[in-house]
A tleap script that builds the chain and sets N, CA, C and O, in Angstrom:
source leaprc.protein.ff14SB
mol = sequence {
  NMET ASP TYR LEU SER LEU PRO ASP TYR GLU
  SER SER VAL TYR GLN TYR LYS VAL PRO ASN
  ALA LEU LYS SER GLY TYR TYR VAL MET SER
  VAL MET ILE GLY GLY ARG LYS HIE ASN GLU
  LYS LEU LEU ILE CLYS
}
set mol.1.N position { 0.883 -1.254 0.006 }
set mol.1.CA position { 0.106 0.063 -0.200 }
set mol.1.C position { 0.381 0.904 -0.077 }
set mol.1.O position { -0.186 1.160 0.984 }
set mol.2.N position { 1.045 1.988 -0.408 }
set mol.2.CA position { 1.221 3.173 -0.937 }
set mol.2.C position { 0.503 4.936 -0.849 }
set mol.2.O position { -0.394 5.135 -1.668 }
set mol.3.N position { 0.918 6.291 0.201 }
set mol.3.CA position { -0.113 6.353 0.518 }
set mol.3.C position { 0.676 7.853 -0.145 }
set mol.3.O position { 1.895 7.800 0.019 }
set mol.4.N position { 0.183 9.183 -0.866 }
set mol.4.CA position { 0.508 10.510 -1.233 }
set mol.4.C position { -0.513 11.639 -0.938 }
set mol.4.O position { -1.739 11.589 -1.035 }
set mol.5.N position { 0.194 12.556 -0.596 }
set mol.5.CA position { -0.496 13.570 -0.024 }
set mol.5.C position { 0.235 14.431 -0.621 }
set mol.5.O position { 1.465 14.449 -0.664 }
set mol.6.N position { -1.197 15.840 -1.533 }
set mol.6.CA position { -0.667 16.181 -2.040 }
set mol.6.C position { -1.584 18.119 -1.029 }
set mol.6.O position { -2.784 18.395 -0.993 }
set mol.7.N position { -0.615 18.812 -0.536 }
set mol.7.CA position { -1.124 19.845 0.184 }
set mol.7.C position { -2.422 20.696 -0.327 }
set mol.7.O position { -3.350 21.263 0.250 }
set mol.8.N position { -2.113 20.548 -1.423 }
set mol.8.CA position { -3.491 21.927 -2.248 }
set mol.8.C position { -3.188 21.452 -3.978 }
set mol.8.O position { -2.175 21.213 -4.634 }
set mol.9.N position { -4.583 21.476 -4.243 }
set mol.9.CA position { -5.278 20.532 -5.112 }
set mol.9.C position { -5.316 21.403 -7.096 }
set mol.9.O position { -5.861 20.934 -8.095 }
set mol.10.N position { -4.712 22.396 -6.996 }
set mol.10.CA position { -5.144 23.858 -7.988 }
set mol.10.C position { -4.833 22.857 -9.140 }
set mol.10.O position { -5.794 22.162 -8.810 }
set mol.11.N position { -4.256 22.094 -10.346 }
set mol.11.CA position { -4.301 21.608 -11.493 }
set mol.11.C position { -5.653 20.107 -11.271 }
set mol.11.O position { -6.223 19.473 -10.382 }
set mol.12.N position { -5.619 20.145 -11.847 }
set mol.12.CA position { -7.207 18.929 -12.334 }
set mol.12.C position { -6.439 17.736 -13.122 }
set mol.12.O position { -7.236 16.919 -13.583 }
set mol.13.N position { -4.857 17.400 -13.426 }
set mol.13.CA position { -4.328 17.012 -13.885 }
set mol.13.C position { -2.575 16.236 -13.019 }
set mol.13.O position { -1.423 16.463 -13.390 }
set mol.14.N position { -2.946 15.516 -12.076 }
set mol.14.CA position { -2.622 14.019 -11.891 }
set mol.14.C position { -1.630 13.341 -12.158 }
set mol.14.O position { -2.186 12.350 -12.633 }
set mol.15.N position { -0.105 13.047 -12.228 }
set mol.15.CA position { 0.401 12.169 -12.624 }
set mol.15.C position { 0.589 11.094 -11.223 }
set mol.15.O position { 0.548 11.533 -10.073 }
set mol.16.N position { 0.811 9.553 -11.569 }
set mol.16.CA position { 1.234 8.108 -10.515 }
set mol.16.C position { 2.086 7.755 -11.017 }
set mol.16.O position { 2.090 7.562 -12.233 }
set mol.17.N position { 3.175 7.534 -10.194 }
set mol.17.CA position { 4.423 6.027 -11.663 }
set mol.17.C position { 3.683 5.189 -10.352 }
set mol.17.O position { 3.504 5.426 -9.157 }
set mol.18.N position { 3.435 4.325 -11.082 }
set mol.18.CA position { 2.696 2.409 -9.984 }
set mol.18.C position { 4.279 2.137 -9.850 }
set mol.18.O position { 5.073 2.505 -10.717 }
set mol.19.N position { 4.570 1.616 -8.951 }
set mol.19.CA position { 6.159 0.964 -8.614 }
set mol.19.C position { 6.113 -0.245 -8.918 }
set mol.19.O position { 5.188 -1.050 -9.019 }
set mol.20.N position { 7.578 -0.320 -9.103 }
set mol.20.CA position { 7.395 -1.589 -10.510 }
set mol.20.C position { 7.955 -3.197 -9.136 }
set mol.20.O position { 8.537 -4.280 -9.189 }
set mol.21.N position { 7.427 -2.513 -8.346 }
set mol.21.CA position { 7.329 -4.436 -7.381 }
set mol.21.C position { 6.371 -4.103 -6.917 }
set mol.21.O position { 6.160 -3.942 -5.715 }
set mol.22.N position { 5.443 -3.906 -8.039 }
set mol.22.CA position { 3.998 -4.669 -7.877 }
set mol.22.C position { 4.007 -5.039 -8.764 }
set mol.22.O position { 3.983 -4.685 -9.943 }
set mol.23.N position { 4.083 -6.576 -7.682 }
set mol.23.CA position { 2.966 -7.670 -8.908 }
set mol.23.C position { 1.939 -8.100 -9.943 }
set mol.23.O position { 0.819 -7.618 -10.112 }
set mol.24.N position { 2.356 -8.809 -10.416 }
set mol.24.CA position { 0.228 -8.656 -11.529 }
set mol.24.C position { -0.662 -9.826 -10.917 }
set mol.24.O position { -0.627 -10.976 -10.477 }
set mol.25.N position { -1.696 -8.459 -11.264 }
set mol.25.CA position { -2.676 -8.851 -10.662 }
set mol.25.C position { -3.823 -7.889 -10.531 }
set mol.25.O position { -3.857 -7.254 -11.585 }
set mol.26.N position { -4.479 -7.615 -9.976 }
set mol.26.CA position { -5.985 -6.299 -9.905 }
set mol.26.C position { -5.467 -6.023 -8.953 }
set mol.26.O position { -4.822 -6.776 -8.223 }
set mol.27.N position { -5.775 -4.347 -8.756 }
set mol.27.CA position { -5.741 -3.686 -7.255 }
set mol.27.C position { -6.226 -2.075 -7.800 }
set mol.27.O position { -6.050 -1.512 -8.881 }
set mol.28.N position { -6.744 -1.741 -6.837 }
set mol.28.CA position { -7.816 -0.568 -6.224 }
set mol.28.C position { -6.422 0.474 -6.006 }
set mol.28.O position { -5.460 0.206 -5.287 }
set mol.29.N position { -6.587 1.618 -6.760 }
set mol.29.CA position { -6.149 3.051 -6.531 }
set mol.29.C position { -7.049 3.923 -5.442 }
set mol.29.O position { -7.952 3.151 -5.122 }
set mol.30.N position { -7.142 4.582 -5.063 }
set mol.30.CA position { -8.590 5.200 -4.335 }
set mol.30.C position { -7.728 6.821 -3.980 }
set mol.30.O position { -6.530 7.106 -3.980 }
set mol.31.N position { -8.670 7.448 -3.766 }
set mol.31.CA position { -8.262 8.637 -4.588 }
set mol.31.C position { -9.281 10.184 -3.639 }
set mol.31.O position { -10.397 10.645 -3.879 }
set mol.32.N position { -8.563 10.445 -2.905 }
set mol.32.CA position { -10.121 11.517 -2.138 }
set mol.32.C position { -9.741 13.012 -2.410 }
set mol.32.O position { -8.688 13.392 -1.898 }
set mol.33.N position { -10.588 14.059 -3.278 }
set mol.33.CA position { -10.464 14.416 -3.752 }
set mol.33.C position { -11.701 15.945 -3.135 }
set mol.33.O position { -12.669 16.204 -3.849 }
set mol.34.N position { -11.453 16.791 -1.785 }
set mol.34.CA position { -12.645 17.513 -1.461 }
set mol.34.C position { -13.369 16.559 -0.767 }
set mol.34.O position { -14.518 16.515 -1.207 }
set mol.35.N position { -13.099 15.479 0.481 }
set mol.35.CA position { -13.852 14.939 0.987 }
set mol.35.C position { -14.589 13.459 -0.170 }
set mol.35.O position { -14.181 12.360 0.206 }
set mol.36.N position { -15.393 13.417 -1.214 }
set mol.36.CA position { -15.464 12.560 -1.843 }
set mol.36.C position { -14.435 11.913 -1.892 }
set mol.36.O position { -13.452 12.511 -1.454 }
set mol.37.N position { -14.099 9.840 -2.651 }
set mol.37.CA position { -13.243 9.209 -2.067 }
set mol.37.C position { -13.686 8.550 -4.582 }
set mol.37.O position { -14.698 8.372 -5.260 }
set mol.38.N position { -12.605 8.504 -4.754 }
set mol.38.CA position { -12.722 7.712 -6.388 }
set mol.38.C position { -11.847 6.902 -5.877 }
set mol.38.O position { -10.782 6.919 -5.260 }
set mol.39.N position { -12.994 5.830 -6.536 }
set mol.39.CA position { -11.668 4.111 -6.686 }
set mol.39.C position { -11.469 4.453 -8.723 }
set mol.39.O position { -11.982 5.224 -9.534 }
set mol.40.N position { -10.400 3.316 -8.756 }
set mol.40.CA position { -10.181 3.019 -10.149 }
set mol.40.C position { -9.065 1.797 -10.180 }
set mol.40.O position { -7.862 1.727 -9.928 }
set mol.41.N position { -10.279 0.691 -10.702 }
set mol.41.CA position { -9.334 -0.601 -11.078 }
set mol.41.C position { -7.817 -0.530 -11.720 }
set mol.41.O position { -7.699 -0.027 -12.837 }
set mol.42.N position { -6.571 -1.065 -10.977 }
set mol.42.CA position { -5.965 -1.336 -12.122 }
set mol.42.C position { -5.610 -2.705 -12.839 }
set mol.42.O position { -6.013 -3.786 -12.410 }
set mol.43.N position { -5.053 -2.606 -13.638 }
set mol.43.CA position { -4.666 -4.718 -14.078 }
set mol.43.C position { -3.369 -4.357 -14.235 }
set mol.43.O position { -3.289 -3.706 -15.277 }
set mol.44.N position { -1.981 -4.499 -13.536 }
set mol.44.CA position { -0.288 -4.794 -13.433 }
set mol.44.C position { -0.353 -6.684 -14.385 }
set mol.44.O position { -0.647 -7.797 -13.950 }
set mol.45.N position { 0.116 -6.157 -15.872 }
set mol.45.CA position { 0.824 -7.713 -16.960 }
set mol.45.C position { 1.837 -8.328 -15.404 }
set mol.45.O position { 2.531 -9.341 -15.480 }
savepdb mol mol.pdb
quit
């Protein structure tokens, strides 16, 4: 599990590089923006 906190979110676009240490499989990325949680499924091959 990884955690990244941004002090302010002036831009609507951020890029996050997935760590190379992740094994193949499905993962869920959760993002909190203004108290709202957004989930995105990721497939690592």
